[in-house]
MDTraj code that builds the backbone (N, CA, C; nanometers):
import mdtraj as md
import numpy as np

residues = "MET LEU THR CYS TYR ARG TYR ILE GLU LEU ASN PRO VAL ARG ALA GLY MET VAL ARG ARG PRO GLY GLU TYR ARG TRP PHE SER HIS ALA CYS THR VAL HIS GLY GLU TYR ASP ALA GLY ILE VAL PRO ARG PRO SER TYR LEU ALA MET ALA ARG THR ASP ALA GLU ARG ARG ALA ALA TYR ARG VAL LEU PHE SER GLU ASP LEU GLY ALA GLU GLU MET GLU GLY ILE ARG ALA HIS THR GLN".split()
xyz = np.array([
    [-6.7601, -5.6963, -16.6933],
    [-6.8292, -5.5961, -16.6142],
    [-6.8332, -5.4610, -16.6850],
    [-6.7246, -5.4289, -16.7543],
    [-6.7219, -5.2980, -16.8208],
    [-6.8324, -5.2867, -16.9248],
    [-6.8660, -5.3967, -16.9898],
    [-6.9768, -5.3947, -17.0863],
    [-7.1078, -5.3654, -17.0145],
    [-7.1248, -5.4211, -16.8961],
    [-7.2463, -5.3944, -16.8172],
    [-7.2531, -5.2480, -16.7760],
    [-7.1393, -5.1928, -16.7347],
    [-7.1367, -5.0507, -16.6982],
    [-7.1750, -4.9648, -16.8190],
    [-7.1224, -5.0012, -16.9346],
    [-7.1568, -4.9262, -17.0561],
    [-7.3069, -4.9354, -17.0823],
    [-7.3611, -5.0555, -17.0715],
    [-7.5035, -5.0759, -17.0949],
    [-7.5861, -4.9868, -17.0025],
    [-7.5531, -4.9899, -16.8747],
    [-7.6280, -4.9127, -16.7750],
    [-7.6146, -4.7629, -16.8000],
    [-7.4920, -4.7167, -16.8188],
    [-7.4703, -4.5723, -16.8330],
    [-7.5194, -4.5185, -16.9668],
    [-7.5430, -4.6061, -17.0644],
    [-7.5991, -4.5617, -17.1917],
    [-7.7516, -4.5705, -17.1960],
    [-7.8138, -4.6294, -17.0946],
    [-7.9599, -4.6387, -17.0913],
    [-8.0290, -4.5035, -17.1063],
    [-7.9899, -4.3991, -17.0325],
    [-8.0576, -4.2698, -17.0507],
    [-8.0390, -4.2116, -17.1910],
    [-7.9294, -4.2446, -17.2557],
    [-7.9067, -4.1992, -17.3943],
    [-8.0036, -4.2722, -17.4861],
    [-8.0134, -4.4043, -17.4708],
    [-8.1053, -4.4825, -17.5548],
    [-8.2493, -4.4403, -17.5321],
    [-8.2816, -4.3995, -17.4092],
    [-8.4186, -4.3569, -17.3766],
    [-8.4483, -4.2149, -17.4238],
    [-8.3468, -4.1462, -17.4771],
    [-8.3672, -4.0098, -17.5258],
    [-8.3723, -3.9057, -17.4143],
    [-8.3286, -3.9414, -17.2950],
    [-8.3321, -3.8482, -17.1822],
    [-8.2152, -3.7497, -17.1864],
    [-8.1031, -3.7925, -17.2417],
    [-7.9834, -3.7096, -17.2555],
    [-7.9146, -3.7455, -17.3863],
    [-7.8232, -3.6590, -17.4284],
    [-7.7487, -3.6887, -17.5519],
    [-7.6224, -3.7688, -17.5242],
    [-7.5626, -3.7460, -17.4066],
    [-7.4389, -3.8148, -17.3684],
    [-7.4540, -3.8678, -17.2264],
    [-7.3908, -3.9804, -17.1943],
    [-7.4090, -4.0393, -17.0621],
    [-7.3673, -3.9479, -16.9468],
    [-7.2696, -3.8629, -16.9656],
    [-7.2256, -3.7727, -16.8601],
    [-7.3272, -3.6662, -16.8234],
    [-7.4278, -3.6480, -16.9069],
    [-7.5319, -3.5488, -16.8799],
    [-7.6371, -3.6002, -16.7816],
    [-7.6403, -3.7300, -16.7602],
    [-7.7384, -3.7876, -16.6673],
    [-7.6819, -3.7809, -16.5268],
    [-7.7352, -3.6965, -16.4448],
    [-7.6757, -3.6649, -16.3153],
    [-7.6817, -3.7751, -16.2120],
    [-7.7619, -3.8791, -16.2341],
    [-7.7781, -3.9839, -16.1348],
    [-7.6787, -4.0992, -16.1516],
    [-7.5938, -4.0918, -16.2517],
    [-7.4923, -4.1958, -16.2727],
    [-7.3546, -4.1388, -16.2447],
    [-7.2579, -4.2255, -16.2285],
    [-7.1206, -4.1854, -16.1951],
    [-7.0364, -4.1514, -16.3172],
    [-7.0948, -4.1523, -16.4351],
    [-7.0171, -4.1328, -16.5576],
    [-6.9346, -4.0038, -16.5560],
    [-6.9939, -3.8936, -16.5185],
    [-6.9209, -3.7659, -16.5186],
    [-6.8026, -3.7715, -16.4226],
    [-6.8211, -3.8338, -16.3104],
    [-6.7124, -3.8484, -16.2133],
    [-6.6026, -3.9370, -16.2713],
    [-6.6418, -4.0478, -16.3301],
    [-6.5464, -4.1443, -16.3823],
    [-6.4680, -4.0894, -16.5005],
    [-6.5335, -4.0178, -16.5886],
    [-6.4688, -3.9681, -16.7105],
    [-6.3976, -3.8351, -16.6893],
    [-6.4546, -3.7478, -16.6081],
    [-6.3995, -3.6135, -16.5922],
    [-6.3293, -3.5912, -16.4584],
    [-6.3338, -3.6907, -16.3702],
    [-6.2672, -3.6787, -16.2413],
    [-6.3373, -3.5862, -16.1448],
    [-6.4669, -3.5617, -16.1657],
    [-6.5431, -3.4766, -16.0746],
    [-6.5616, -3.5505, -15.9425],
    [-6.5192, -3.4908, -15.8338],
    [-6.5253, -3.5562, -15.7032],
    [-6.6683, -3.5682, -15.6529],
    [-6.6997, -3.6842, -15.5989],
    [-6.8281, -3.7080, -15.5344],
    [-6.8018, -3.8087, -15.4225],
    [-6.8241, -3.7686, -15.2980],
    [-6.7942, -3.8534, -15.1830],
    [-6.8720, -3.9849, -15.1849],
    [-6.9831, -3.9893, -15.2545],
    [-7.0660, -4.1096, -15.2591],
    [-7.0246, -4.2103, -15.3646],
    [-6.9248, -4.1776, -15.4437],
    [-6.8832, -4.2664, -15.5518],
    [-6.7476, -4.3273, -15.5180],
    [-6.7460, -4.4590, -15.5151],
    [-6.6233, -4.5339, -15.4899],
    [-6.5840, -4.6019, -15.6207],
    [-6.4613, -4.5793, -15.6681],
    [-6.4193, -4.6417, -15.7952],
    [-6.4282, -4.7942, -15.7890],
    [-6.4801, -4.8531, -15.8950],
    [-6.4950, -4.9980, -15.9040],
    [-6.3599, -5.0624, -15.9362],
    [-6.3349, -5.1833, -15.8859],
    [-6.2077, -5.2508, -15.9128],
    [-6.1762, -5.2658, -16.0618],
    [-6.2772, -5.2958, -16.1427],
    [-6.2526, -5.3110, -16.2865],
    [-6.2099, -5.1782, -16.3500],
    [-6.2603, -5.0681, -16.2960],
    [-6.2184, -4.9357, -16.3438],
    [-6.0753, -4.9077, -16.2999],
    [-6.0437, -4.9344, -16.1762],
    [-5.9092, -4.9090, -16.1248],
    [-5.8046, -4.9921, -16.1986],
    [-5.8432, -5.1097, -16.2448],
    [-5.7498, -5.1980, -16.3147],
    [-5.7235, -5.1545, -16.4590],
    [-5.7944, -5.0552, -16.5077],
    [-5.7797, -5.0139, -16.6472],
    [-5.6461, -4.9459, -16.6761],
    [-5.5865, -4.8804, -16.5768],
    [-5.4614, -4.8072, -16.5988],
    [-5.3982, -4.7739, -16.4644],
    [-5.2776, -4.7205, -16.4694],
    [-5.2049, -4.6877, -16.3462],
    [-5.2474, -4.5560, -16.2828],
    [-5.2727, -4.4553, -16.3652],
    [-5.3035, -4.3232, -16.3112],
    [-5.4499, -4.2882, -16.3343],
    [-5.4964, -4.1925, -16.2572],
    [-5.6338, -4.1455, -16.2721],
    [-5.6597, -4.0928, -16.4136],
    [-5.5680, -4.0134, -16.4649],
    [-5.5850, -3.9559, -16.5986],
    [-5.5914, -4.0649, -16.7048],
    [-5.5068, -4.1654, -16.6928],
    [-5.5080, -4.2753, -16.7900],
    [-5.6374, -4.3557, -16.7804],
    [-5.6856, -4.3770, -16.6589],
    [-5.8119, -4.4502, -16.6417],
    [-5.9285, -4.3723, -16.7015],
    [-5.9321, -4.2424, -16.6754],
    [-6.0412, -4.1605, -16.7320],
    [-6.0387, -4.1669, -16.8836],
    [-5.9203, -4.1578, -16.9435],
    [-5.9080, -4.1633, -17.0899],
    [-5.9531, -4.2997, -17.1426],
    [-5.9123, -4.4069, -17.0765],
    [-5.9510, -4.5413, -17.1197],
    [-6.1012, -4.5624, -17.1075],
    [-6.1612, -4.5116, -17.0004],
    [-6.3056, -4.5250, -16.9810],
    [-6.3802, -4.4445, -17.0874],
    [-6.3289, -4.3277, -17.1183],
    [-6.3894, -4.2434, -17.2219],
    [-6.3932, -4.3166, -17.3557],
    [-6.2868, -4.3900, -17.3880],
    [-6.2804, -4.4660, -17.5135],
    [-6.3913, -4.5702, -17.5196],
    [-6.4241, -4.6312, -17.4058],
    [-6.5319, -4.7307, -17.4035],
    [-6.6637, -4.6741, -17.4543],
    [-6.6820, -4.5443, -17.4357],
    [-6.8085, -4.4811, -17.4749],
    [-6.7997, -4.4083, -17.6087],
    [-6.6920, -4.4302, -17.6806],
    [-6.6761, -4.3630, -17.8097],
    [-6.7637, -4.4261, -17.9177],
    [-6.8141, -4.5456, -17.8906],
    [-6.9095, -4.6066, -17.9829],
    [-7.0160, -4.6817, -17.9041],
    [-7.1288, -4.7037, -17.9675],
    [-7.2409, -4.7709, -17.9021],
    [-7.2109, -4.9181, -17.8801],
    [-7.2865, -4.9762, -17.7906],
    [-7.2799, -5.1211, -17.7732],
    [-7.3369, -5.1883, -17.8964],
    [-7.2798, -5.2992, -17.9345],
    [-7.3315, -5.3737, -18.0481],
    [-7.4572, -5.4500, -18.0093],
    [-7.5322, -5.4898, -18.1089],
    [-7.6565, -5.5635, -18.0848],
    [-7.6295, -5.6933, -18.0093],
    [-7.5199, -5.7598, -18.0413],
    [-7.4867, -5.8856, -17.9747],
    [-7.4580, -5.8634, -17.8258],
    [-7.3866, -5.7581, -17.7943],
    [-7.3574, -5.7261, -17.6541],
    [-7.4860, -5.6936, -17.5782],
    [-7.5707, -5.6148, -17.6401],
    [-7.6961, -5.5773, -17.5744],
    [-7.7852, -5.6990, -17.5524],
    [-7.7955, -5.7843, -17.6520],
    [-7.8776, -5.9043, -17.6385],
    [-7.8225, -5.9966, -17.5304],
    [-7.6909, -6.0092, -17.5222],
    [-7.6294, -6.0922, -17.4193],
    [-7.6622, -6.0424, -17.2797],
    [-7.6525, -5.9122, -17.2591],
    [-7.6848, -5.8552, -17.1286],
    [-7.8319, -5.8745, -17.0969],
    [-7.9161, -5.8456, -17.1924],
    [-8.0607, -5.8615, -17.1695],
    [-8.0978, -6.0066, -17.1410],
    [-8.0363, -6.1001, -17.2105],
    [-8.0653, -6.2430, -17.1888],
    [-8.0237, -6.2859, -17.0485],
    [-7.9128, -6.2341, -17.0009],
    [-7.8642, -6.2742, -16.8692],
    [-7.9392, -6.2055, -16.7541],
    [-8.0076, -6.0977, -16.7822],
    [-8.0819, -6.0307, -16.6754],
    [-8.2263, -6.0809, -16.6655],
    [-8.2670, -6.1618, -16.7599],
    [-8.4055, -6.2114, -16.7596],
    [-8.4184, -6.3327, -16.6750],
])
top = md.Topology()
chain = top.add_chain()
for i, resn in enumerate(residues, 1):
    res = top.add_residue(resn, chain, resSeq=i)
    for name in ("N", "CA", "C"):
        top.add_atom(name, md.element.get_by_symbol(name[0]), res)
traj = md.Trajectory(xyz[None], top)
């Protein structure tokens, strides 16, 4: 699931709409990575399972976005959504 979240949250970056996923205001990335409160965002179980504390989870999630998805990962997601 985390690969799917990465794929989705990196879409605006790939489309050239923003430089970083946290800049796209319609996704939860800024909340998830920076701990910005939003009453409409409920943490996903896979995110909560990443670490014990909020700070550790934010750091671990941030690492997921330190590099782009590989071509194989992207093709796998695209194949399964078709």
